N, CA, C and O atoms as a CHARMM CRD file, in Angstrom:
* protein
*
  372
    1    1 UNK  N   -150.91000  57.63200  33.11000 PROA 1      0.00000
    2    1 UNK  CA  -149.96300  57.90400  34.33600 PROA 1      0.00000
    3    1 UNK  C   -149.89800  57.23600  35.50800 PROA 1      0.00000
    4    1 UNK  O   -150.88000  57.44800  36.22000 PROA 1      0.00000
    5    2 UNK  N   -149.07900  56.49600  35.96500 PROA 2      0.00000
    6    2 UNK  CA  -149.33500  56.05500  37.01200 PROA 2      0.00000
    7    2 UNK  C   -148.17700  56.46700  37.93600 PROA 2      0.00000
    8    2 UNK  O   -147.25300  57.12600  37.45800 PROA 2      0.00000
    9    3 UNK  N   -148.17600  56.07300  39.38900 PROA 3      0.00000
   10    3 UNK  CA  -147.31400  56.99600  40.14500 PROA 3      0.00000
   11    3 UNK  C   -146.84000  55.94100  40.92300 PROA 3      0.00000
   12    3 UNK  O   -147.66100  55.08300  41.24700 PROA 3      0.00000
   13    4 UNK  N   -145.64000  55.82400  41.30200 PROA 4      0.00000
   14    4 UNK  CA  -145.37900  54.81400  42.73300 PROA 4      0.00000
   15    4 UNK  C   -144.34400  55.35600  43.62700 PROA 4      0.00000
   16    4 UNK  O   -143.52900  56.25100  43.40400 PROA 4      0.00000
   17    5 UNK  N   -144.60200  54.37100  45.08000 PROA 5      0.00000
   18    5 UNK  CA  -144.28200  55.11400  46.09200 PROA 5      0.00000
   19    5 UNK  C   -144.06400  53.76700  46.88300 PROA 5      0.00000
   20    5 UNK  O   -144.98400  52.96700  47.05100 PROA 5      0.00000
   21    6 UNK  N   -142.31800  53.49800  47.53000 PROA 6      0.00000
   22    6 UNK  CA  -143.24500  51.81700  47.67800 PROA 6      0.00000
   23    6 UNK  C   -142.96700  51.08300  47.11300 PROA 6      0.00000
   24    6 UNK  O   -142.61700  51.12700  45.93400 PROA 6      0.00000
   25    7 UNK  N   -143.08700  49.79200  48.12700 PROA 7      0.00000
   26    7 UNK  CA  -143.29500  48.29100  47.60000 PROA 7      0.00000
   27    7 UNK  C   -144.30700  48.04000  46.94900 PROA 7      0.00000
   28    7 UNK  O   -144.47700  47.29700  45.98200 PROA 7      0.00000
   29    8 UNK  N   -145.10600  48.79800  47.60700 PROA 8      0.00000
   30    8 UNK  CA  -146.01600  48.05000  47.00700 PROA 8      0.00000
   31    8 UNK  C   -147.87600  49.00500  46.40800 PROA 8      0.00000
   32    8 UNK  O   -147.44800  50.08800  46.01000 PROA 8      0.00000
   33    9 UNK  N   -149.01600  49.03600  46.26800 PROA 9      0.00000
   34    9 UNK  CA  -150.36500  49.56700  46.09200 PROA 9      0.00000
   35    9 UNK  C   -150.18700  49.96000  47.82100 PROA 9      0.00000
   36    9 UNK  O   -150.51100  51.14700  47.86400 PROA 9      0.00000
   37   10 UNK  N   -149.95900  49.68000  48.71500 PROA 10     0.00000
   38   10 UNK  CA  -150.47000  50.31800  50.60000 PROA 10     0.00000
   39   10 UNK  C   -149.60400  51.90100  51.09100 PROA 10     0.00000
   40   10 UNK  O   -149.96400  52.98000  51.56100 PROA 10     0.00000
   41   11 UNK  N   -147.77600  51.02500  50.49000 PROA 11     0.00000
   42   11 UNK  CA  -146.89200  51.83900  50.31900 PROA 11     0.00000
   43   11 UNK  C   -147.45100  53.44300  50.02400 PROA 11     0.00000
   44   11 UNK  O   -147.65400  54.54600  50.53200 PROA 11     0.00000
   45   12 UNK  N   -147.51600  52.72100  48.91500 PROA 12     0.00000
   46   12 UNK  CA  -148.11800  54.43500  46.89300 PROA 12     0.00000
   47   12 UNK  C   -149.53600  54.69400  47.70900 PROA 12     0.00000
   48   12 UNK  O   -150.08800  55.36300  46.83600 PROA 12     0.00000
   49   13 UNK  N   -150.16000  54.65000  48.40100 PROA 13     0.00000
   50   13 UNK  CA  -151.49500  55.53700  49.04800 PROA 13     0.00000
   51   13 UNK  C   -151.17200  55.65100  50.45100 PROA 13     0.00000
   52   13 UNK  O   -152.28200  55.57100  50.97600 PROA 13     0.00000
   53   14 UNK  N   -150.61700  55.74200  51.05600 PROA 14     0.00000
   54   14 UNK  CA  -149.88300  56.36600  52.37600 PROA 14     0.00000
   55   14 UNK  C   -148.93700  57.02300  51.76900 PROA 14     0.00000
   56   14 UNK  O   -148.68100  58.08900  52.32700 PROA 14     0.00000
   57   15 UNK  N   -148.38300  56.82100  50.93900 PROA 15     0.00000
   58   15 UNK  CA  -146.84000  58.79600  50.81400 PROA 15     0.00000
   59   15 UNK  C   -148.02600  60.02300  50.34400 PROA 15     0.00000
   60   15 UNK  O   -148.14800  61.19300  50.70600 PROA 15     0.00000
   61   16 UNK  N   -148.89800  59.09200  49.27600 PROA 16     0.00000
   62   16 UNK  CA  -149.88800  59.82300  48.56400 PROA 16     0.00000
   63   16 UNK  C   -150.87500  60.76900  49.70700 PROA 16     0.00000
   64   16 UNK  O   -151.30200  61.89100  49.43700 PROA 16     0.00000
   65   17 UNK  N   -151.14000  59.99000  51.12200 PROA 17     0.00000
   66   17 UNK  CA  -152.10200  60.70400  51.99900 PROA 17     0.00000
   67   17 UNK  C   -150.96700  61.41800  52.82700 PROA 17     0.00000
   68   17 UNK  O   -151.28000  62.04400  53.84000 PROA 17     0.00000
   69   18 UNK  N   -149.83600  61.34800  52.47300 PROA 18     0.00000
   70   18 UNK  CA  -148.78500  62.16500  53.08000 PROA 18     0.00000
   71   18 UNK  C   -148.34600  63.28500  52.69200 PROA 18     0.00000
   72   18 UNK  O   -148.46000  64.28300  53.40300 PROA 18     0.00000
   73   19 UNK  N   -148.00100  63.30100  51.97900 PROA 19     0.00000
   74   19 UNK  CA  -148.76400  64.05600  50.72500 PROA 19     0.00000
   75   19 UNK  C   -149.12300  65.51400  51.19800 PROA 19     0.00000
   76   19 UNK  O   -148.64200  66.56600  51.61900 PROA 19     0.00000
   77   20 UNK  N   -150.95300  64.50900  50.64900 PROA 20     0.00000
   78   20 UNK  CA  -151.99700  65.83200  50.49300 PROA 20     0.00000
   79   20 UNK  C   -151.80800  66.46800  52.24200 PROA 20     0.00000
   80   20 UNK  O   -152.04200  67.61500  52.62600 PROA 20     0.00000
   81   21 UNK  N   -151.36300  65.40500  52.98400 PROA 21     0.00000
   82   21 UNK  CA  -151.09600  66.28500  54.56100 PROA 21     0.00000
   83   21 UNK  C   -150.43500  67.75000  54.86900 PROA 21     0.00000
   84   21 UNK  O   -150.57300  68.74400  55.58200 PROA 21     0.00000
   85   22 UNK  N   -149.31200  66.98000  53.44000 PROA 22     0.00000
   86   22 UNK  CA  -148.50200  67.89100  53.19200 PROA 22     0.00000
   87   22 UNK  C   -148.82700  69.25800  52.64400 PROA 22     0.00000
   88   22 UNK  O   -148.28000  70.19600  53.22500 PROA 22     0.00000
   89   23 UNK  N   -149.48500  69.49100  51.80300 PROA 23     0.00000
   90   23 UNK  CA  -150.30300  70.11000  51.60500 PROA 23     0.00000
   91   23 UNK  C   -150.84000  70.75300  52.12200 PROA 23     0.00000
   92   23 UNK  O   -150.67400  71.93400  51.81500 PROA 23     0.00000
   93   24 UNK  N   -151.88200  70.42100  53.29600 PROA 24     0.00000
   94   24 UNK  CA  -152.73600  71.57400  54.01000 PROA 24     0.00000
   95   24 UNK  C   -151.78800  71.63000  54.85800 PROA 24     0.00000
   96   24 UNK  O   -151.36600  72.62700  55.44400 PROA 24     0.00000
   97   25 UNK  N   -151.37900  70.35500  54.94700 PROA 25     0.00000
   98   25 UNK  CA  -150.22300  71.87900  56.30700 PROA 25     0.00000
   99   25 UNK  C   -149.89000  73.51300  55.84500 PROA 25     0.00000
  100   25 UNK  O   -150.39800  74.62600  55.98500 PROA 25     0.00000
  101   26 UNK  N   -148.82800  72.95600  55.27700 PROA 26     0.00000
  102   26 UNK  CA  -147.89300  74.03300  54.01800 PROA 26     0.00000
  103   26 UNK  C   -149.26500  75.42300  53.67900 PROA 26     0.00000
  104   26 UNK  O   -148.99100  76.62200  53.64900 PROA 26     0.00000
  105   27 UNK  N   -150.77800  74.80700  53.44700 PROA 27     0.00000
  106   27 UNK  CA  -151.98500  76.18200  52.80800 PROA 27     0.00000
  107   27 UNK  C   -151.85500  76.79200  54.28400 PROA 27     0.00000
  108   27 UNK  O   -150.99600  77.66100  54.43900 PROA 27     0.00000
  109   28 UNK  N   -152.68400  76.38400  55.44900 PROA 28     0.00000
  110   28 UNK  CA  -152.71800  76.00000  56.58000 PROA 28     0.00000
  111   28 UNK  C   -151.20600  77.61700  57.00000 PROA 28     0.00000
  112   28 UNK  O   -150.94200  78.79900  56.77900 PROA 28     0.00000
  113   29 UNK  N   -150.87100  76.73600  57.49800 PROA 29     0.00000
  114   29 UNK  CA  -149.48000  77.80000  58.49000 PROA 29     0.00000
  115   29 UNK  C   -148.35200  78.56900  56.78300 PROA 29     0.00000
  116   29 UNK  O   -147.12600  78.65800  56.72900 PROA 29     0.00000
  117   30 UNK  N   -149.27700  78.93400  55.78000 PROA 30     0.00000
  118   30 UNK  CA  -147.91300  79.58700  55.16800 PROA 30     0.00000
  119   30 UNK  C   -146.92100  78.84000  54.40400 PROA 30     0.00000
  120   30 UNK  O   -145.90800  79.41900  54.01200 PROA 30     0.00000
  121   31 UNK  N   -147.11100  77.66700  54.16800 PROA 31     0.00000
  122   31 UNK  CA  -145.45600  77.67000  53.84100 PROA 31     0.00000
  123   31 UNK  C   -145.19400  76.53700  52.80900 PROA 31     0.00000
  124   31 UNK  O   -146.10500  75.85800  52.33600 PROA 31     0.00000
  125   32 UNK  N   -143.54200  76.34500  52.41300 PROA 32     0.00000
  126   32 UNK  CA  -143.43200  75.25100  51.53500 PROA 32     0.00000
  127   32 UNK  C   -142.89000  74.55900  51.80500 PROA 32     0.00000
  128   32 UNK  O   -142.06400  74.48400  52.71500 PROA 32     0.00000
  129   33 UNK  N   -143.47800  73.32200  50.50200 PROA 33     0.00000
  130   33 UNK  CA  -143.43400  72.10100  50.95000 PROA 33     0.00000
  131   33 UNK  C   -141.99900  71.79300  51.25900 PROA 33     0.00000
  132   33 UNK  O   -141.61500  70.90800  52.02400 PROA 33     0.00000
  133   34 UNK  N   -141.50400  72.34300  50.80800 PROA 34     0.00000
  134   34 UNK  CA  -140.08100  72.04500  51.49400 PROA 34     0.00000
  135   34 UNK  C   -139.39900  72.49200  53.20000 PROA 34     0.00000
  136   34 UNK  O   -138.46800  72.06600  53.88400 PROA 34     0.00000
  137   35 UNK  N   -140.22200  73.33000  53.33000 PROA 35     0.00000
  138   35 UNK  CA  -140.43500  73.60100  55.14200 PROA 35     0.00000
  139   35 UNK  C   -141.07200  72.77400  55.59400 PROA 35     0.00000
  140   35 UNK  O   -141.55800  73.24300  56.62300 PROA 35     0.00000
  141   36 UNK  N   -141.41000  71.71300  55.44900 PROA 36     0.00000
  142   36 UNK  CA  -142.78500  70.92500  56.05000 PROA 36     0.00000
  143   36 UNK  C   -141.38700  70.02400  56.37100 PROA 36     0.00000
  144   36 UNK  O   -140.39600  69.65000  55.74400 PROA 36     0.00000
  145   37 UNK  N   -142.23400  69.84600  58.51000 PROA 37     0.00000
  146   37 UNK  CA  -140.65200  68.35400  58.91900 PROA 37     0.00000
  147   37 UNK  C   -141.14700  67.87100  59.70600 PROA 37     0.00000
  148   37 UNK  O   -141.55300  68.47000  60.70200 PROA 37     0.00000
  149   38 UNK  N   -141.29400  66.39900  59.47500 PROA 38     0.00000
  150   38 UNK  CA  -142.47200  65.24100  60.78900 PROA 38     0.00000
  151   38 UNK  C   -142.31700  65.69400  62.10700 PROA 38     0.00000
  152   38 UNK  O   -143.21300  65.46800  62.92000 PROA 38     0.00000
  153   39 UNK  N   -140.85600  66.57300  62.57100 PROA 39     0.00000
  154   39 UNK  CA  -140.90300  67.03800  64.29900 PROA 39     0.00000
  155   39 UNK  C   -140.82500  68.17100  64.54100 PROA 39     0.00000
  156   39 UNK  O   -140.18600  68.59900  65.50200 PROA 39     0.00000
  157   40 UNK  N   -141.84200  69.32500  63.22600 PROA 40     0.00000
  158   40 UNK  CA  -142.55700  70.77200  63.63600 PROA 40     0.00000
  159   40 UNK  C   -143.42400  70.15900  64.86300 PROA 40     0.00000
  160   40 UNK  O   -144.06100  69.11200  64.74600 PROA 40     0.00000
  161   41 UNK  N   -143.36900  71.02900  66.20400 PROA 41     0.00000
  162   41 UNK  CA  -144.87500  70.70700  67.08600 PROA 41     0.00000
  163   41 UNK  C   -145.22500  72.44200  66.61300 PROA 41     0.00000
  164   41 UNK  O   -144.70100  73.55500  66.61100 PROA 41     0.00000
  165   42 UNK  N   -146.87200  71.51800  66.12600 PROA 42     0.00000
  166   42 UNK  CA  -148.19500  72.61800  65.76500 PROA 42     0.00000
  167   42 UNK  C   -147.99100  73.73300  66.49300 PROA 42     0.00000
  168   42 UNK  O   -147.93000  74.72300  65.76400 PROA 42     0.00000
  169   43 UNK  N   -147.81600  74.05000  68.02700 PROA 43     0.00000
  170   43 UNK  CA  -147.27200  74.74100  69.13700 PROA 43     0.00000
  171   43 UNK  C   -145.98600  75.66200  68.91700 PROA 43     0.00000
  172   43 UNK  O   -145.87900  76.79000  68.43600 PROA 43     0.00000
  173   44 UNK  N   -145.13700  74.85500  69.39400 PROA 44     0.00000
  174   44 UNK  CA  -143.82800  75.42200  69.70800 PROA 44     0.00000
  175   44 UNK  C   -143.55900  76.07300  68.29300 PROA 44     0.00000
  176   44 UNK  O   -143.30300  77.25800  68.07700 PROA 44     0.00000
  177   45 UNK  N   -143.63600  75.37600  67.67000 PROA 45     0.00000
  178   45 UNK  CA  -143.06400  76.05900  66.05500 PROA 45     0.00000
  179   45 UNK  C   -143.44300  76.55400  65.41200 PROA 45     0.00000
  180   45 UNK  O   -142.94900  77.60400  65.00100 PROA 45     0.00000
  181   46 UNK  N   -144.99700  75.82600  64.80900 PROA 46     0.00000
  182   46 UNK  CA  -145.58400  76.40800  63.99100 PROA 46     0.00000
  183   46 UNK  C   -146.32100  78.07800  64.28700 PROA 46     0.00000
  184   46 UNK  O   -146.62200  79.00300  63.53200 PROA 46     0.00000
  185   47 UNK  N   -146.44900  77.76700  66.50900 PROA 47     0.00000
  186   47 UNK  CA  -147.75700  79.29200  66.60100 PROA 47     0.00000
  187   47 UNK  C   -148.74900  78.41100  66.49800 PROA 47     0.00000
  188   47 UNK  O   -148.73100  78.11500  67.69300 PROA 47     0.00000
  189   48 UNK  N   -149.46800  77.85000  66.13400 PROA 48     0.00000
  190   48 UNK  CA  -150.42100  77.57400  65.67000 PROA 48     0.00000
  191   48 UNK  C   -151.82200  78.06300  66.22700 PROA 48     0.00000
  192   48 UNK  O   -152.44800  77.16600  66.79100 PROA 48     0.00000
  193   49 UNK  N   -152.34400  79.10600  66.19200 PROA 49     0.00000
  194   49 UNK  CA  -153.54500  79.92700  66.52400 PROA 49     0.00000
  195   49 UNK  C   -154.82100  79.39800  67.06200 PROA 49     0.00000
  196   49 UNK  O   -154.84900  78.21600  66.72200 PROA 49     0.00000
  197   50 UNK  N   -156.10800  79.74700  67.86900 PROA 50     0.00000
  198   50 UNK  CA  -156.87600  78.91000  67.40100 PROA 50     0.00000
  199   50 UNK  C   -157.46700  78.73300  66.30100 PROA 50     0.00000
  200   50 UNK  O   -158.07600  77.71900  65.95800 PROA 50     0.00000
  201   51 UNK  N   -157.29300  79.83100  65.62900 PROA 51     0.00000
  202   51 UNK  CA  -158.90100  79.51200  63.74700 PROA 51     0.00000
  203   51 UNK  C   -158.27600  78.79400  62.74700 PROA 51     0.00000
  204   51 UNK  O   -158.82700  78.36700  61.73200 PROA 51     0.00000
  205   52 UNK  N   -156.03500  78.55500  63.33700 PROA 52     0.00000
  206   52 UNK  CA  -155.24400  77.42300  62.25400 PROA 52     0.00000
  207   52 UNK  C   -156.17900  75.96700  62.86700 PROA 52     0.00000
  208   52 UNK  O   -156.92400  75.11700  62.38000 PROA 52     0.00000
  209   53 UNK  N   -155.77700  76.20800  63.82000 PROA 53     0.00000
  210   53 UNK  CA  -156.21200  74.60200  64.49300 PROA 53     0.00000
  211   53 UNK  C   -157.90000  74.46300  63.98100 PROA 53     0.00000
  212   53 UNK  O   -158.13200  73.75400  63.00200 PROA 53     0.00000
  213   54 UNK  N   -158.70600  74.96200  64.48100 PROA 54     0.00000
  214   54 UNK  CA  -159.87500  74.56100  63.70500 PROA 54     0.00000
  215   54 UNK  C   -160.21800  74.43100  62.34000 PROA 54     0.00000
  216   54 UNK  O   -161.13500  73.69800  61.97100 PROA 54     0.00000
  217   55 UNK  N   -159.32400  75.30400  61.35200 PROA 55     0.00000
  218   55 UNK  CA  -158.86700  74.57300  60.21000 PROA 55     0.00000
  219   55 UNK  C   -157.93800  73.65800  59.67300 PROA 55     0.00000
  220   55 UNK  O   -157.89900  73.37300  58.47700 PROA 55     0.00000
  221   56 UNK  N   -157.00500  73.07700  60.75000 PROA 56     0.00000
  222   56 UNK  CA  -156.87700  71.63400  60.57300 PROA 56     0.00000
  223   56 UNK  C   -157.43400  70.43000  60.48000 PROA 56     0.00000
  224   56 UNK  O   -157.45000  69.45400  59.72900 PROA 56     0.00000
  225   57 UNK  N   -158.11300  70.99800  61.98000 PROA 57     0.00000
  226   57 UNK  CA  -159.27800  69.91800  61.85800 PROA 57     0.00000
  227   57 UNK  C   -160.55000  69.20700  60.98900 PROA 57     0.00000
  228   57 UNK  O   -161.00200  68.07600  60.80900 PROA 57     0.00000
  229   58 UNK  N   -160.90700  70.95400  60.45900 PROA 58     0.00000
  230   58 UNK  CA  -161.77700  70.82200  60.02600 PROA 58     0.00000
  231   58 UNK  C   -161.53800  70.17500  58.03500 PROA 58     0.00000
  232   58 UNK  O   -162.21400  69.60800  57.17700 PROA 58     0.00000
  233   59 UNK  N   -160.28300  70.69100  58.17900 PROA 59     0.00000
  234   59 UNK  CA  -159.97500  70.31200  56.17900 PROA 59     0.00000
  235   59 UNK  C   -159.62800  68.75500  56.73800 PROA 59     0.00000
  236   59 UNK  O   -160.39600  67.90300  56.29100 PROA 59     0.00000
  237   60 UNK  N   -158.30900  68.14100  57.88600 PROA 60     0.00000
  238   60 UNK  CA  -158.65900  67.18600  57.48000 PROA 60     0.00000
  239   60 UNK  C   -159.70200  66.43800  57.86200 PROA 60     0.00000
  240   60 UNK  O   -159.28700  65.39300  58.36400 PROA 60     0.00000
  241   61 UNK  N   -160.88400  66.50600  57.84900 PROA 61     0.00000
  242   61 UNK  CA  -161.66000  66.03700  57.87900 PROA 61     0.00000
  243   61 UNK  C   -162.57800  66.00300  56.74400 PROA 61     0.00000
  244   61 UNK  O   -163.45100  65.16000  56.95100 PROA 61     0.00000
  245   62 UNK  N   -162.69400  66.51200  55.78700 PROA 62     0.00000
  246   62 UNK  CA  -163.07500  67.05000  54.83800 PROA 62     0.00000
  247   62 UNK  C   -162.53000  65.63500  53.64400 PROA 62     0.00000
  248   62 UNK  O   -163.15000  64.89300  52.88200 PROA 62     0.00000
  249   63 UNK  N   -160.72600  65.84000  54.09700 PROA 63     0.00000
  250   63 UNK  CA  -160.04600  65.18400  52.67400 PROA 63     0.00000
  251   63 UNK  C   -160.42200  64.00000  53.27700 PROA 63     0.00000
  252   63 UNK  O   -160.54100  63.11500  52.42900 PROA 63     0.00000
  253   64 UNK  N   -160.69100  63.57300  54.56300 PROA 64     0.00000
  254   64 UNK  CA  -160.22200  62.01400  55.01800 PROA 64     0.00000
  255   64 UNK  C   -161.29100  61.37200  55.74700 PROA 64     0.00000
  256   64 UNK  O   -161.17500  61.10400  56.94300 PROA 64     0.00000
  257   65 UNK  N   -162.33300  61.11600  55.06900 PROA 65     0.00000
  258   65 UNK  CA  -163.79200  61.07200  55.17000 PROA 65     0.00000
  259   65 UNK  C   -164.09100  61.43000  56.11200 PROA 65     0.00000
  260   65 UNK  O   -164.67500  60.50800  56.68100 PROA 65     0.00000
  261   66 UNK  N   -164.03700  62.88800  57.13600 PROA 66     0.00000
  262   66 UNK  CA  -164.42100  62.79600  58.47100 PROA 66     0.00000
  263   66 UNK  C   -164.02500  62.59500  59.04600 PROA 66     0.00000
  264   66 UNK  O   -164.74300  62.59700  60.04500 PROA 66     0.00000
  265   67 UNK  N   -162.87400  62.26300  59.29200 PROA 67     0.00000
  266   67 UNK  CA  -161.58700  61.99100  60.15100 PROA 67     0.00000
  267   67 UNK  C   -161.43400  63.06300  61.62800 PROA 67     0.00000
  268   67 UNK  O   -160.66500  63.98800  61.89100 PROA 67     0.00000
  269   68 UNK  N   -162.16000  62.64700  62.11300 PROA 68     0.00000
  270   68 UNK  CA  -162.26700  63.78500  63.39600 PROA 68     0.00000
  271   68 UNK  C   -160.70200  64.27900  64.41700 PROA 68     0.00000
  272   68 UNK  O   -161.32000  64.56700  65.44200 PROA 68     0.00000
  273   69 UNK  N   -159.27800  64.53500  64.77400 PROA 69     0.00000
  274   69 UNK  CA  -158.46400  64.57000  65.34200 PROA 69     0.00000
  275   69 UNK  C   -158.34200  65.54600  66.64800 PROA 69     0.00000
  276   69 UNK  O   -158.76700  66.70000  66.71100 PROA 69     0.00000
  277   70 UNK  N   -157.73500  64.89500  67.57000 PROA 70     0.00000
  278   70 UNK  CA  -157.41400  65.57400  68.74500 PROA 70     0.00000
  279   70 UNK  C   -156.25500  66.01300  68.23200 PROA 70     0.00000
  280   70 UNK  O   -155.40100  65.14200  68.06800 PROA 70     0.00000
  281   71 UNK  N   -155.98300  67.08700  67.93800 PROA 71     0.00000
  282   71 UNK  CA  -154.69300  68.29100  67.60900 PROA 71     0.00000
  283   71 UNK  C   -154.02800  67.73900  69.03300 PROA 71     0.00000
  284   71 UNK  O   -153.03700  67.01200  69.09200 PROA 71     0.00000
  285   72 UNK  N   -154.44200  68.01500  69.65100 PROA 72     0.00000
  286   72 UNK  CA  -153.69600  68.30000  70.97300 PROA 72     0.00000
  287   72 UNK  C   -153.04500  67.22800  71.41600 PROA 72     0.00000
  288   72 UNK  O   -152.16200  67.44700  72.24600 PROA 72     0.00000
  289   73 UNK  N   -153.34900  65.50200  70.90400 PROA 73     0.00000
  290   73 UNK  CA  -152.65000  64.56900  71.28200 PROA 73     0.00000
  291   73 UNK  C   -151.68500  63.99200  69.87600 PROA 73     0.00000
  292   73 UNK  O   -151.60500  62.86500  69.38600 PROA 73     0.00000
  293   74 UNK  N   -151.32600  64.69500  69.67200 PROA 74     0.00000
  294   74 UNK  CA  -150.36400  65.42200  68.28600 PROA 74     0.00000
  295   74 UNK  C   -149.68100  65.85100  68.33300 PROA 74     0.00000
  296   74 UNK  O   -149.50900  66.24200  67.17800 PROA 74     0.00000
  297   75 UNK  N   -148.45500  66.41700  69.26200 PROA 75     0.00000
  298   75 UNK  CA  -147.86400  67.50500  69.55100 PROA 75     0.00000
  299   75 UNK  C   -147.04600  68.19300  67.99000 PROA 75     0.00000
  300   75 UNK  O   -146.91300  69.38300  67.70500 PROA 75     0.00000
  301   76 UNK  N   -146.54100  66.82000  67.07800 PROA 76     0.00000
  302   76 UNK  CA  -146.34200  67.25600  66.58000 PROA 76     0.00000
  303   76 UNK  C   -146.45700  66.75500  64.62500 PROA 76     0.00000
  304   76 UNK  O   -147.34500  65.90200  64.63400 PROA 76     0.00000
  305   77 UNK  N   -146.16100  66.85600  63.70700 PROA 77     0.00000
  306   77 UNK  CA  -146.40800  66.71600  62.21600 PROA 77     0.00000
  307   77 UNK  C   -146.54700  64.82800  61.87400 PROA 77     0.00000
  308   77 UNK  O   -147.41500  64.14200  61.33500 PROA 77     0.00000
  309   78 UNK  N   -145.24400  64.53300  62.49200 PROA 78     0.00000
  310   78 UNK  CA  -145.09200  63.16700  62.31900 PROA 78     0.00000
  311   78 UNK  C   -146.43900  62.74700  63.47000 PROA 78     0.00000
  312   78 UNK  O   -147.15300  61.74400  63.45800 PROA 78     0.00000
  313   79 UNK  N   -146.44200  63.20200  63.83700 PROA 79     0.00000
  314   79 UNK  CA  -148.08900  62.57700  64.79900 PROA 79     0.00000
  315   79 UNK  C   -149.14700  62.67200  64.12100 PROA 79     0.00000
  316   79 UNK  O   -149.96700  61.76500  63.97900 PROA 79     0.00000
  317   80 UNK  N   -149.20600  63.68100  63.69000 PROA 80     0.00000
  318   80 UNK  CA  -150.25700  63.82400  63.34300 PROA 80     0.00000
  319   80 UNK  C   -150.22400  62.62000  61.27900 PROA 80     0.00000
  320   80 UNK  O   -150.86600  61.68400  60.80300 PROA 80     0.00000
  321   81 UNK  N   -149.58800  63.11700  61.03200 PROA 81     0.00000
  322   81 UNK  CA  -149.57700  62.01800  59.90600 PROA 81     0.00000
  323   81 UNK  C   -149.61800  60.44200  60.24100 PROA 81     0.00000
  324   81 UNK  O   -149.58800  59.67900  59.27600 PROA 81     0.00000
  325   82 UNK  N   -149.67400  59.97500  61.35700 PROA 82     0.00000
  326   82 UNK  CA  -148.92100  58.75100  61.72400 PROA 82     0.00000
  327   82 UNK  C   -151.06700  58.78100  62.65500 PROA 82     0.00000
  328   82 UNK  O   -151.44700  57.61900  62.51600 PROA 82     0.00000
  329   83 UNK  N   -151.65700  59.19900  63.01700 PROA 83     0.00000
  330   83 UNK  CA  -152.77600  58.80900  63.12200 PROA 83     0.00000
  331   83 UNK  C   -153.33300  58.96300  61.43800 PROA 83     0.00000
  332   83 UNK  O   -153.48300  57.90100  60.83400 PROA 83     0.00000
  333   84 UNK  N   -153.57500  60.01100  60.84000 PROA 84     0.00000
  334   84 UNK  CA  -154.40900  60.41600  59.97500 PROA 84     0.00000
  335   84 UNK  C   -154.34800  58.87400  59.04600 PROA 84     0.00000
  336   84 UNK  O   -155.41100  58.35200  58.71000 PROA 84     0.00000
  337   85 UNK  N   -153.00500  58.23000  58.68400 PROA 85     0.00000
  338   85 UNK  CA  -152.65900  56.63900  58.21200 PROA 85     0.00000
  339   85 UNK  C   -152.84800  55.85000  58.59500 PROA 85     0.00000
  340   85 UNK  O   -153.02300  54.69300  58.21100 PROA 85     0.00000
  341   86 UNK  N   -152.85000  56.54600  59.80200 PROA 86     0.00000
  342   86 UNK  CA  -153.01500  54.53300  60.73600 PROA 86     0.00000
  343   86 UNK  C   -155.04000  54.67000  60.76600 PROA 86     0.00000
  344   86 UNK  O   -155.76800  53.70600  61.00000 PROA 86     0.00000
  345   87 UNK  N   -155.39500  55.69100  60.55100 PROA 87     0.00000
  346   87 UNK  CA  -156.84000  55.67800  60.79200 PROA 87     0.00000
  347   87 UNK  C   -157.55300  55.34800  59.76900 PROA 87     0.00000
  348   87 UNK  O   -158.64300  54.80300  59.94400 PROA 87     0.00000
  349   88 UNK  N   -157.09700  55.60200  58.57700 PROA 88     0.00000
  350   88 UNK  CA  -157.56300  55.24700  57.44400 PROA 88     0.00000
  351   88 UNK  C   -157.40900  54.33700  56.99700 PROA 88     0.00000
  352   88 UNK  O   -157.79100  54.15500  55.84100 PROA 88     0.00000
  353   89 UNK  N   -156.50500  52.93600  58.02400 PROA 89     0.00000
  354   89 UNK  CA  -155.94600  51.78000  57.24200 PROA 89     0.00000
  355   89 UNK  C   -156.45200  50.23300  58.09500 PROA 89     0.00000
  356   89 UNK  O   -156.37400  49.05200  57.75700 PROA 89     0.00000
  357   90 UNK  N   -157.07100  51.03100  59.53100 PROA 90     0.00000
  358   90 UNK  CA  -157.30700  50.81100  60.91900 PROA 90     0.00000
  359   90 UNK  C   -157.57800  49.39000  60.30900 PROA 90     0.00000
  360   90 UNK  O   -156.99100  48.47000  60.87900 PROA 90     0.00000
  361   91 UNK  N   -158.28500  49.10200  59.36100 PROA 91     0.00000
  362   91 UNK  CA  -159.33600  47.68400  58.96800 PROA 91     0.00000
  363   91 UNK  C   -158.11200  46.71900  58.47500 PROA 91     0.00000
  364   91 UNK  O   -157.98100  45.51400  58.68800 PROA 91     0.00000
  365   92 UNK  N   -157.35900  47.49800  57.84000 PROA 92     0.00000
  366   92 UNK  CA  -156.20500  46.60900  56.88600 PROA 92     0.00000
  367   92 UNK  C   -155.51200  45.28400  58.15100 PROA 92     0.00000
  368   92 UNK  O   -155.34600  45.41200  59.36400 PROA 92     0.00000
  369   93 UNK  N   -155.25500  44.14900  57.30100 PROA 93     0.00000
  370   93 UNK  CA  -153.96300  43.05000  58.62300 PROA 93     0.00000
  371   93 UNK  C   -152.70200  43.64300  57.41400 PROA 93     0.00000
  372   93 UNK  O   -151.51700  43.34500  57.56200 PROA 93     0.00000
């Protein structure tokens, strides 16, 4: 089975990474996937606790090549998605 999202392989990989991040967010914050919106803010909308912050940082590192994300610099989900996806593709033109 082959999955394709977007116009090329890179778009497909980015979409799959976003889906993975959505699953991580849903799991840590006990959300349904359809409740996840890019504009949700970690502290204001999701009331992120210190334990959830630690879990989110550690899970992202586990899934994405030990990537360490500064959650306090990514105020909403969209910013987090951009940081993760862009960091994974930073060496591509």
